[in-house]
Biopython code that builds the backbone (N, CA, C, O; Angstrom):
import numpy as np
from Bio.PDB.StructureBuilder import StructureBuilder

atoms = [
    (1, "MET", "N", (0.851, -1.180, 0.000)),
    (1, "MET", "CA", (0.000, 0.000, 0.000)),
    (1, "MET", "C", (0.889, 1.232, 0.000)),
    (1, "MET", "O", (1.701, 1.413, 0.907)),
    (2, "SER", "N", (0.744, 2.064, -0.991)),
    (2, "SER", "CA", (1.569, 3.270, -1.065)),
    (2, "SER", "C", (0.972, 4.361, -0.180)),
    (2, "SER", "O", (-0.168, 4.262, 0.275)),
    (3, "SER", "N", (1.759, 5.391, 0.049)),
    (3, "SER", "CA", (1.299, 6.474, 0.928)),
    (3, "SER", "C", (0.126, 7.238, 0.320)),
    (3, "SER", "O", (-0.564, 7.971, 1.029)),
    (4, "SER", "N", (-0.110, 7.077, -0.983)),
    (4, "SER", "CA", (-1.225, 7.792, -1.603)),
    (4, "SER", "C", (-2.483, 6.929, -1.723)),
    (4, "SER", "O", (-3.507, 7.411, -2.208)),
    (5, "ASP", "N", (-2.431, 5.657, -1.289)),
    (5, "ASP", "CA", (-3.608, 4.796, -1.325)),
    (5, "ASP", "C", (-4.616, 5.211, -0.265)),
    (5, "ASP", "O", (-4.254, 5.725, 0.794)),
    (6, "GLU", "N", (-5.879, 4.982, -0.569)),
    (6, "GLU", "CA", (-6.949, 5.244, 0.396)),
    (6, "GLU", "C", (-7.252, 3.955, 1.148)),
    (6, "GLU", "O", (-7.227, 2.871, 0.565)),
    (7, "LEU", "N", (-7.533, 4.071, 2.423)),
    (7, "LEU", "CA", (-7.853, 2.926, 3.254)),
    (7, "LEU", "C", (-9.293, 3.052, 3.724)),
    (7, "LEU", "O", (-9.689, 4.081, 4.270)),
    (8, "ILE", "N", (-10.064, 2.013, 3.511)),
    (8, "ILE", "CA", (-11.448, 1.980, 3.981)),
    (8, "ILE", "C", (-11.567, 0.840, 4.975)),
    (8, "ILE", "O", (-11.185, -0.291, 4.674)),
    (9, "ARG", "N", (-12.085, 1.124, 6.135)),
    (9, "ARG", "CA", (-12.261, 0.087, 7.151)),
    (9, "ARG", "C", (-13.688, -0.447, 7.086)),
    (9, "ARG", "O", (-14.658, 0.310, 7.126)),
    (10, "LEU", "N", (-13.790, -1.756, 6.985)),
    (10, "LEU", "CA", (-15.082, -2.441, 6.958)),
    (10, "LEU", "C", (-15.068, -3.551, 7.983)),
    (10, "LEU", "O", (-14.037, -4.181, 8.219)),
    (11, "SER", "N", (-16.211, -3.787, 8.588)),
    (11, "SER", "CA", (-16.317, -4.952, 9.451)),
    (11, "SER", "C", (-16.307, -6.189, 8.551)),
    (11, "SER", "O", (-16.547, -6.071, 7.350)),
    (12, "PRO", "N", (-16.038, -7.361, 9.102)),
    (12, "PRO", "CA", (-16.095, -8.576, 8.281)),
    (12, "PRO", "C", (-17.456, -8.753, 7.603)),
    (12, "PRO", "O", (-17.521, -9.159, 6.443)),
    (13, "ASP", "N", (-18.535, -8.453, 8.316)),
    (13, "ASP", "CA", (-19.870, -8.576, 7.722)),
    (13, "ASP", "C", (-20.067, -7.570, 6.590)),
    (13, "ASP", "O", (-20.605, -7.917, 5.538)),
    (14, "GLU", "N", (-19.637, -6.333, 6.799)),
    (14, "GLU", "CA", (-19.761, -5.316, 5.748)),
    (14, "GLU", "C", (-18.975, -5.718, 4.502)),
    (14, "GLU", "O", (-19.462, -5.578, 3.380)),
    (15, "ALA", "N", (-17.773, -6.211, 4.704)),
    (15, "ALA", "CA", (-16.942, -6.617, 3.565)),
    (15, "ALA", "C", (-17.589, -7.773, 2.808)),
    (15, "ALA", "O", (-17.600, -7.777, 1.577)),
    (16, "PHE", "N", (-18.122, -8.742, 3.524)),
    (16, "PHE", "CA", (-18.748, -9.908, 2.906)),
    (16, "PHE", "C", (-19.991, -9.510, 2.116)),
    (16, "PHE", "O", (-20.156, -9.924, 0.968)),
    (17, "VAL", "N", (-20.855, -8.719, 2.715)),
    (17, "VAL", "CA", (-22.087, -8.291, 2.045)),
    (17, "VAL", "C", (-21.758, -7.385, 0.856)),
    (17, "VAL", "O", (-22.378, -7.504, -0.201)),
    (18, "LEU", "N", (-20.797, -6.490, 1.019)),
    (18, "LEU", "CA", (-20.383, -5.631, -0.083)),
    (18, "LEU", "C", (-19.814, -6.461, -1.231)),
    (18, "LEU", "O", (-20.119, -6.201, -2.395)),
    (19, "TYR", "N", (-18.994, -7.452, -0.911)),
    (19, "TYR", "CA", (-18.439, -8.329, -1.943)),
    (19, "TYR", "C", (-19.561, -9.008, -2.725)),
    (19, "TYR", "O", (-19.555, -8.998, -3.956)),
    (20, "ASP", "N", (-20.519, -9.594, -2.019)),
    (20, "ASP", "CA", (-21.603, -10.307, -2.698)),
    (20, "ASP", "C", (-22.395, -9.361, -3.597)),
    (20, "ASP", "O", (-22.707, -9.699, -4.739)),
    (21, "PHE", "N", (-22.715, -8.189, -3.086)),
    (21, "PHE", "CA", (-23.475, -7.215, -3.871)),
    (21, "PHE", "C", (-22.706, -6.812, -5.133)),
    (21, "PHE", "O", (-23.259, -6.836, -6.233)),
    (22, "ALA", "N", (-21.444, -6.446, -4.974)),
    (22, "ALA", "CA", (-20.650, -6.005, -6.121)),
    (22, "ALA", "C", (-20.437, -7.143, -7.113)),
    (22, "ALA", "O", (-20.461, -6.922, -8.323)),
    (23, "HIS", "N", (-20.232, -8.342, -6.618)),
    (23, "HIS", "CA", (-20.041, -9.502, -7.492)),
    (23, "HIS", "C", (-21.303, -9.763, -8.313)),
    (23, "HIS", "O", (-21.225, -10.030, -9.512)),
    (24, "ARG", "N", (-22.465, -9.685, -7.663)),
    (24, "ARG", "CA", (-23.727, -9.872, -8.397)),
    (24, "ARG", "C", (-23.913, -8.768, -9.429)),
    (24, "ARG", "O", (-24.384, -9.028, -10.536)),
    (25, "LEU", "N", (-23.553, -7.553, -9.082)),
    (25, "LEU", "CA", (-23.665, -6.435, -10.015)),
    (25, "LEU", "C", (-22.811, -6.684, -11.250)),
    (25, "LEU", "O", (-23.273, -6.500, -12.376)),
    (26, "VAL", "N", (-21.580, -7.096, -11.043)),
    (26, "VAL", "CA", (-20.682, -7.363, -12.160)),
    (26, "VAL", "C", (-21.225, -8.501, -13.014)),
    (26, "VAL", "O", (-21.205, -8.410, -14.242)),
    (27, "LEU", "N", (-21.708, -9.567, -12.391)),
    (27, "LEU", "CA", (-22.253, -10.692, -13.150)),
    (27, "LEU", "C", (-23.514, -10.301, -13.900)),
    (27, "LEU", "O", (-23.713, -10.722, -15.039)),
    (28, "ASP", "N", (-24.365, -9.504, -13.277)),
    (28, "ASP", "CA", (-25.618, -9.091, -13.912)),
    (28, "ASP", "C", (-25.384, -8.258, -15.157)),
    (28, "ASP", "O", (-26.143, -8.361, -16.120)),
    (29, "ILE", "N", (-24.348, -7.437, -15.155)),
    (29, "ILE", "CA", (-24.135, -6.565, -16.305)),
    (29, "ILE", "C", (-23.146, -7.148, -17.306)),
    (29, "ILE", "O", (-22.910, -6.555, -18.359)),
    (30, "ALA", "N", (-22.565, -8.302, -16.990)),
    (30, "ALA", "CA", (-21.562, -8.879, -17.887)),
    (30, "ALA", "C", (-22.144, -9.158, -19.271)),
    (30, "ALA", "O", (-21.454, -9.001, -20.278)),
    (31, "GLY", "N", (-23.402, -9.568, -19.325)),
    (31, "GLY", "CA", (-24.016, -9.872, -20.603)),
    (31, "GLY", "C", (-24.739, -8.696, -21.221)),
    (31, "GLY", "O", (-25.281, -8.810, -22.320)),
    (32, "GLU", "N", (-24.755, -7.573, -20.535)),
    (32, "GLU", "CA", (-25.456, -6.388, -21.029)),
    (32, "GLU", "C", (-24.448, -5.320, -21.432)),
    (32, "GLU", "O", (-23.241, -5.483, -21.258)),
    (33, "GLU", "N", (-24.955, -4.261, -21.958)),
    (33, "GLU", "CA", (-24.099, -3.132, -22.302)),
    (33, "GLU", "C", (-23.685, -2.423, -21.012)),
    (33, "GLU", "O", (-24.519, -1.825, -20.333)),
    (34, "SER", "N", (-22.406, -2.492, -20.682)),
    (34, "SER", "CA", (-21.938, -1.866, -19.442)),
    (34, "SER", "C", (-22.062, -0.351, -19.480)),
    (34, "SER", "O", (-22.060, 0.301, -18.436)),
    (35, "GLU", "N", (-22.172, 0.217, -20.690)),
    (35, "GLU", "CA", (-22.325, 1.664, -20.791)),
    (35, "GLU", "C", (-23.605, 2.146, -20.117)),
    (35, "GLU", "O", (-23.695, 3.302, -19.704)),
    (36, "ALA", "N", (-24.603, 1.255, -20.003)),
    (36, "ALA", "CA", (-25.857, 1.626, -19.362)),
    (36, "ALA", "C", (-25.686, 1.778, -17.848)),
    (36, "ALA", "O", (-26.462, 2.478, -17.197)),
    (37, "ILE", "N", (-24.678, 1.126, -17.300)),
    (37, "ILE", "CA", (-24.448, 1.157, -15.853)),
    (37, "ILE", "C", (-23.303, 2.111, -15.504)),
    (37, "ILE", "O", (-23.433, 2.953, -14.615)),
    (38, "PHE", "N", (-22.199, 1.969, -16.204)),
    (38, "PHE", "CA", (-21.000, 2.750, -15.907)),
    (38, "PHE", "C", (-20.873, 3.917, -16.879)),
    (38, "PHE", "O", (-21.057, 3.751, -18.085)),
    (39, "GLU", "N", (-20.566, 5.072, -16.363)),
    (39, "GLU", "CA", (-20.350, 6.243, -17.211)),
    (39, "GLU", "C", (-18.965, 6.229, -17.843)),
    (39, "GLU", "O", (-18.742, 6.856, -18.878)),
    (40, "ASP", "N", (-18.029, 5.509, -17.214)),
    (40, "ASP", "CA", (-16.655, 5.520, -17.683)),
    (40, "ASP", "C", (-16.007, 4.175, -17.354)),
    (40, "ASP", "O", (-16.350, 3.561, -16.344)),
    (41, "ARG", "N", (-15.090, 3.716, -18.178)),
    (41, "ARG", "CA", (-14.403, 2.443, -17.932)),
    (41, "ARG", "C", (-13.622, 2.455, -16.620)),
    (41, "ARG", "O", (-13.358, 1.402, -16.039)),
    (42, "GLY", "N", (-13.261, 3.628, -16.165)),
    (42, "GLY", "CA", (-12.556, 3.738, -14.887)),
    (42, "GLY", "C", (-13.405, 3.244, -13.725)),
    (42, "GLY", "O", (-12.871, 2.709, -12.754)),
    (43, "GLU", "N", (-14.722, 3.417, -13.812)),
    (43, "GLU", "CA", (-15.619, 2.924, -12.751)),
    (43, "GLU", "C", (-15.584, 1.402, -12.699)),
    (43, "GLU", "O", (-15.534, 0.810, -11.621)),
    (44, "TRP", "N", (-15.611, 0.775, -13.870)),
    (44, "TRP", "CA", (-15.541, -0.695, -13.946)),
    (44, "TRP", "C", (-14.220, -1.177, -13.359)),
    (44, "TRP", "O", (-14.177, -2.145, -12.600)),
    (45, "SER", "N", (-13.151, -0.489, -13.721)),
    (45, "SER", "CA", (-11.824, -0.855, -13.235)),
    (45, "SER", "C", (-11.744, -0.738, -11.710)),
    (45, "SER", "O", (-11.191, -1.611, -11.041)),
    (46, "ALA", "N", (-12.296, 0.340, -11.173)),
    (46, "ALA", "CA", (-12.267, 0.537, -9.718)),
    (46, "ALA", "C", (-13.060, -0.548, -9.000)),
    (46, "ALA", "O", (-12.607, -1.080, -7.986)),
    (47, "LEU", "N", (-14.244, -0.880, -9.521)),
    (47, "LEU", "CA", (-15.068, -1.915, -8.902)),
    (47, "LEU", "C", (-14.377, -3.277, -8.982)),
    (47, "LEU", "O", (-14.401, -4.045, -8.021)),
    (48, "SER", "N", (-13.773, -3.567, -10.108)),
    (48, "SER", "CA", (-13.056, -4.838, -10.259)),
    (48, "SER", "C", (-11.886, -4.927, -9.286)),
    (48, "SER", "O", (-11.609, -5.993, -8.736)),
    (49, "SER", "N", (-11.208, -3.813, -9.076)),
    (49, "SER", "CA", (-10.095, -3.785, -8.132)),
    (49, "SER", "C", (-10.568, -4.053, -6.708)),
    (49, "SER", "O", (-9.937, -4.817, -5.976)),
    (50, "VAL", "N", (-11.669, -3.431, -6.316)),
    (50, "VAL", "CA", (-12.221, -3.652, -4.976)),
    (50, "VAL", "C", (-12.625, -5.116, -4.809)),
    (50, "VAL", "O", (-12.340, -5.727, -3.778)),
    (51, "LEU", "N", (-13.284, -5.676, -5.814)),
    (51, "LEU", "CA", (-13.675, -7.088, -5.748)),
    (51, "LEU", "C", (-12.452, -7.983, -5.590)),
    (51, "LEU", "O", (-12.449, -8.896, -4.764)),
    (52, "GLY", "N", (-11.421, -7.724, -6.372)),
    (52, "GLY", "CA", (-10.209, -8.534, -6.286)),
    (52, "GLY", "C", (-9.567, -8.462, -4.908)),
    (52, "GLY", "O", (-9.110, -9.473, -4.374)),
    (53, "GLN", "N", (-9.536, -7.269, -4.340)),
    (53, "GLN", "CA", (-8.955, -7.123, -3.008)),
    (53, "GLN", "C", (-9.786, -7.833, -1.949)),
    (53, "GLN", "O", (-9.241, -8.459, -1.039)),
    (54, "LEU", "N", (-11.107, -7.733, -2.069)),
    (54, "LEU", "CA", (-11.973, -8.423, -1.115)),
    (54, "LEU", "C", (-11.826, -9.931, -1.226)),
    (54, "LEU", "O", (-11.840, -10.633, -0.215)),
    (55, "GLU", "N", (-11.686, -10.439, -2.455)),
    (55, "GLU", "CA", (-11.537, -11.886, -2.648)),
    (55, "GLU", "C", (-10.327, -12.434, -1.913)),
    (55, "GLU", "O", (-10.357, -13.569, -1.438)),
    (56, "THR", "N", (-9.269, -11.653, -1.811)),
    (56, "THR", "CA", (-8.058, -12.127, -1.137)),
    (56, "THR", "C", (-8.182, -12.076, 0.387)),
    (56, "THR", "O", (-7.332, -12.613, 1.097)),
    (57, "ARG", "N", (-9.229, -11.437, 0.885)),
    (57, "ARG", "CA", (-9.369, -11.258, 2.334)),
    (57, "ARG", "C", (-10.597, -11.941, 2.931)),
    (57, "ARG", "O", (-10.807, -11.882, 4.142)),
    (58, "LEU", "N", (-11.398, -12.578, 2.105)),
    (58, "LEU", "CA", (-12.651, -13.167, 2.583)),
    (58, "LEU", "C", (-12.689, -14.674, 2.314)),
    (58, "LEU", "O", (-13.214, -15.100, 1.285)),
    (59, "PRO", "N", (-12.150, -15.471, 3.211)),
    (59, "PRO", "CA", (-12.158, -16.919, 2.977)),
    (59, "PRO", "C", (-13.566, -17.503, 2.893)),
    (59, "PRO", "O", (-13.763, -18.541, 2.261)),
    (60, "GLN", "N", (-14.549, -16.852, 3.519)),
    (60, "GLN", "CA", (-15.905, -17.392, 3.532)),
    (60, "GLN", "C", (-16.547, -17.433, 2.142)),
    (60, "GLN", "O", (-17.511, -18.170, 1.935)),
    (61, "ILE", "N", (-16.029, -16.655, 1.189)),
    (61, "ILE", "CA", (-16.637, -16.681, -0.145)),
    (61, "ILE", "C", (-16.340, -17.988, -0.876)),
    (61, "ILE", "O", (-16.962, -18.284, -1.896)),
    (62, "PHE", "N", (-15.403, -18.762, -0.364)),
    (62, "PHE", "CA", (-15.058, -20.047, -0.978)),
    (62, "PHE", "C", (-15.591, -21.231, -0.181)),
    (62, "PHE", "O", (-15.323, -22.379, -0.536)),
    (63, "MET", "N", (-16.330, -20.979, 0.875)),
    (63, "MET", "CA", (-16.830, -22.050, 1.736)),
    (63, "MET", "C", (-18.154, -22.595, 1.207)),
    (63, "MET", "O", (-18.936, -21.865, 0.597)),
    (64, "PRO", "N", (-18.399, -23.879, 1.443)),
    (64, "PRO", "CA", (-19.625, -24.492, 0.920)),
    (64, "PRO", "C", (-20.910, -23.905, 1.508)),
    (64, "PRO", "O", (-21.968, -23.980, 0.883)),
    (65, "ASP", "N", (-20.826, -23.329, 2.690)),
    (65, "ASP", "CA", (-22.018, -22.745, 3.318)),
    (65, "ASP", "C", (-22.076, -21.230, 3.089)),
    (65, "ASP", "O", (-22.534, -20.482, 3.953)),
    (66, "TYR", "N", (-21.609, -20.789, 1.918)),
    (66, "TYR", "CA", (-21.564, -19.376, 1.540)),
    (66, "TYR", "C", (-22.907, -18.692, 1.781)),
    (66, "TYR", "O", (-22.956, -17.648, 2.432)),
    (67, "ARG", "N", (-23.991, -19.261, 1.268)),
    (67, "ARG", "CA", (-25.321, -18.630, 1.360)),
    (67, "ARG", "C", (-25.759, -18.459, 2.812)),
    (67, "ARG", "O", (-26.311, -17.420, 3.173)),
    (68, "GLU", "N", (-25.522, -19.453, 3.634)),
    (68, "GLU", "CA", (-25.901, -19.362, 5.047)),
    (68, "GLU", "C", (-25.101, -18.272, 5.752)),
    (68, "GLU", "O", (-25.644, -17.498, 6.539)),
    (69, "ARG", "N", (-23.812, -18.222, 5.460)),
    (69, "ARG", "CA", (-22.954, -17.190, 6.062)),
    (69, "ARG", "C", (-23.368, -15.792, 5.600)),
    (69, "ARG", "O", (-23.392, -14.849, 6.392)),
    (70, "LEU", "N", (-23.691, -15.670, 4.321)),
    (70, "LEU", "CA", (-24.125, -14.384, 3.782)),
    (70, "LEU", "C", (-25.427, -13.943, 4.437)),
    (70, "LEU", "O", (-25.572, -12.782, 4.822)),
    (71, "HIS", "N", (-26.354, -14.851, 4.561)),
    (71, "HIS", "CA", (-27.637, -14.523, 5.198)),
    (71, "HIS", "C", (-27.404, -14.041, 6.635)),
    (71, "HIS", "O", (-27.995, -13.049, 7.061)),
    (72, "ALA", "N", (-26.559, -14.733, 7.365)),
    (72, "ALA", "CA", (-26.274, -14.342, 8.749)),
    (72, "ALA", "C", (-25.612, -12.959, 8.805)),
    (72, "ALA", "O", (-25.935, -12.151, 9.676)),
    (73, "ALA", "N", (-24.694, -12.690, 7.884)),
    (73, "ALA", "CA", (-24.033, -11.375, 7.852)),
    (73, "ALA", "C", (-25.041, -10.280, 7.531)),
    (73, "ALA", "O", (-25.013, -9.210, 8.140)),
    (74, "ARG", "N", (-25.926, -10.542, 6.581)),
    (74, "ARG", "CA", (-26.956, -9.553, 6.244)),
    (74, "ARG", "C", (-27.847, -9.261, 7.443)),
    (74, "ARG", "O", (-28.176, -8.105, 7.712)),
    (75, "LEU", "N", (-28.232, -10.300, 8.154)),
    (75, "LEU", "CA", (-29.080, -10.114, 9.338)),
    (75, "LEU", "C", (-28.383, -9.256, 10.387)),
    (75, "LEU", "O", (-29.002, -8.377, 10.987)),
    (76, "ARG", "N", (-27.110, -9.511, 10.605)),
    (76, "ARG", "CA", (-26.370, -8.733, 11.613)),
    (76, "ARG", "C", (-26.228, -7.267, 11.213)),
    (76, "ARG", "O", (-26.104, -6.401, 12.080)),
    (77, "LEU", "N", (-26.243, -6.981, 9.920)),
    (77, "LEU", "CA", (-26.090, -5.600, 9.454)),
    (77, "LEU", "C", (-27.398, -4.819, 9.418)),
    (77, "LEU", "O", (-27.384, -3.589, 9.368)),
    (78, "ARG", "N", (-28.510, -5.511, 9.443)),
    (78, "ARG", "CA", (-29.801, -4.810, 9.364)),
    (78, "ARG", "C", (-30.074, -4.037, 10.648)),
    (78, "ARG", "O", (-29.754, -4.501, 11.743)),
    (79, "PRO", "N", (-30.666, -2.859, 10.505)),
    (79, "PRO", "CA", (-31.076, -2.114, 11.704)),
    (79, "PRO", "C", (-32.114, -2.924, 12.483)),
    (79, "PRO", "O", (-32.860, -3.709, 11.898)),
    (80, "LEU", "N", (-32.159, -2.736, 13.772)),
    (80, "LEU", "CA", (-33.093, -3.487, 14.605)),
    (80, "LEU", "C", (-34.541, -3.229, 14.238)),
    (80, "LEU", "O", (-35.387, -4.111, 14.387)),
    (81, "ASP", "N", (-34.836, -2.020, 13.757)),
    (81, "ASP", "CA", (-36.219, -1.664, 13.429)),
    (81, "ASP", "C", (-36.492, -1.802, 11.930)),
    (81, "ASP", "O", (-37.386, -1.142, 11.401)),
    (82, "ASP", "N", (-35.736, -2.647, 11.252)),
    (82, "ASP", "CA", (-35.867, -2.812, 9.798)),
    (82, "ASP", "C", (-37.184, -3.488, 9.457)),
    (82, "ASP", "O", (-37.405, -4.652, 9.790)),
    (83, "GLU", "N", (-38.059, -2.738, 8.784)),
    (83, "GLU", "CA", (-39.357, -3.276, 8.383)),
    (83, "GLU", "C", (-39.284, -4.000, 7.052)),
    (83, "GLU", "O", (-40.260, -4.630, 6.645)),
    (84, "SER", "N", (-38.167, -3.930, 6.373)),
    (84, "SER", "CA", (-38.042, -4.571, 5.068)),
    (84, "SER", "C", (-37.481, -5.978, 5.172)),
    (84, "SER", "O", (-37.096, -6.562, 4.159)),
    (85, "SER", "N", (-37.427, -6.532, 6.371)),
    (85, "SER", "CA", (-36.798, -7.838, 6.550)),
    (85, "SER", "C", (-37.476, -8.928, 5.747)),
    (85, "SER", "O", (-36.805, -9.847, 5.278)),
    (86, "GLU", "N", (-38.783, -8.854, 5.575)),
    (86, "GLU", "CA", (-39.469, -9.858, 4.770)),
    (86, "GLU", "C", (-39.028, -9.785, 3.326)),
    (86, "GLU", "O", (-38.786, -10.819, 2.704)),
    (87, "GLU", "N", (-38.917, -8.585, 2.776)),
    (87, "GLU", "CA", (-38.475, -8.416, 1.390)),
    (87, "GLU", "C", (-37.038, -8.900, 1.238)),
    (87, "GLU", "O", (-36.713, -9.564, 0.254)),
    (88, "CYS", "N", (-36.182, -8.581, 2.189)),
    (88, "CYS", "CA", (-34.785, -8.995, 2.121)),
    (88, "CYS", "C", (-34.652, -10.506, 2.227)),
    (88, "CYS", "O", (-33.784, -11.101, 1.589)),
    (89, "ASN", "N", (-35.497, -11.122, 3.021)),
    (89, "ASN", "CA", (-35.431, -12.572, 3.175)),
    (89, "ASN", "C", (-35.689, -13.291, 1.863)),
    (89, "ASN", "O", (-35.168, -14.387, 1.653)),
    (90, "LYS", "N", (-36.480, -12.703, 0.973)),
    (90, "LYS", "CA", (-36.756, -13.323, -0.327)),
    (90, "LYS", "C", (-35.469, -13.441, -1.130)),
    (90, "LYS", "O", (-35.235, -14.465, -1.771)),
    (91, "THR", "N", (-34.638, -12.415, -1.103)),
    (91, "THR", "CA", (-33.400, -12.479, -1.873)),
    (91, "THR", "C", (-32.353, -13.326, -1.168)),
    (91, "THR", "O", (-31.488, -13.898, -1.832)),
    (92, "ASP", "N", (-32.402, -13.425, 0.146)),
    (92, "ASP", "CA", (-31.438, -14.251, 0.872)),
    (92, "ASP", "C", (-31.620, -15.720, 0.535)),
    (92, "ASP", "O", (-30.674, -16.499, 0.649)),
    (93, "ALA", "N", (-32.790, -16.104, 0.132)),
    (93, "ALA", "CA", (-33.085, -17.511, -0.121)),
    (93, "ALA", "C", (-32.537, -17.990, -1.461)),
    (93, "ALA", "O", (-32.595, -19.183, -1.756)),
    (94, "ARG", "N", (-32.003, -17.074, -2.284)),
    (94, "ARG", "CA", (-31.508, -17.468, -3.599)),
    (94, "ARG", "C", (-30.389, -18.459, -3.524)),
    (94, "ARG", "O", (-29.870, -18.883, -4.557)),
]
sb = StructureBuilder()
sb.init_structure("model")
sb.init_model(0)
sb.init_chain("A")
sb.init_seg("    ")
for serial, (resi, resn, name, xyz) in enumerate(atoms, 1):
    if name == "N":
        sb.init_residue(resn, " ", resi, " ")
    sb.init_atom(name, np.array(xyz, "f"), 0.0, 1.0, " ", f" {name:<3s}", serial, name[0])
structure = sb.get_structure()
């Protein structure tokens, strides 16, 4: 890490949930025109870099119980008064 690099601190749950979200985003747009999502190729490059860095730090993304771990991390990150938990549970079941 050079002195000009930016450092972002994430909890393990935040990093895991962010990784899953960004990975799904990249996969969802892989078959579509990326110009509809990204204004500039630099945005794609930055997102790919973040994903690559997260992959090297998150052993749980390679574990067989990935979905269960992701669901648990999402639950821990939700606010206690989250009324959208039913809607979120639908996507957790994927």
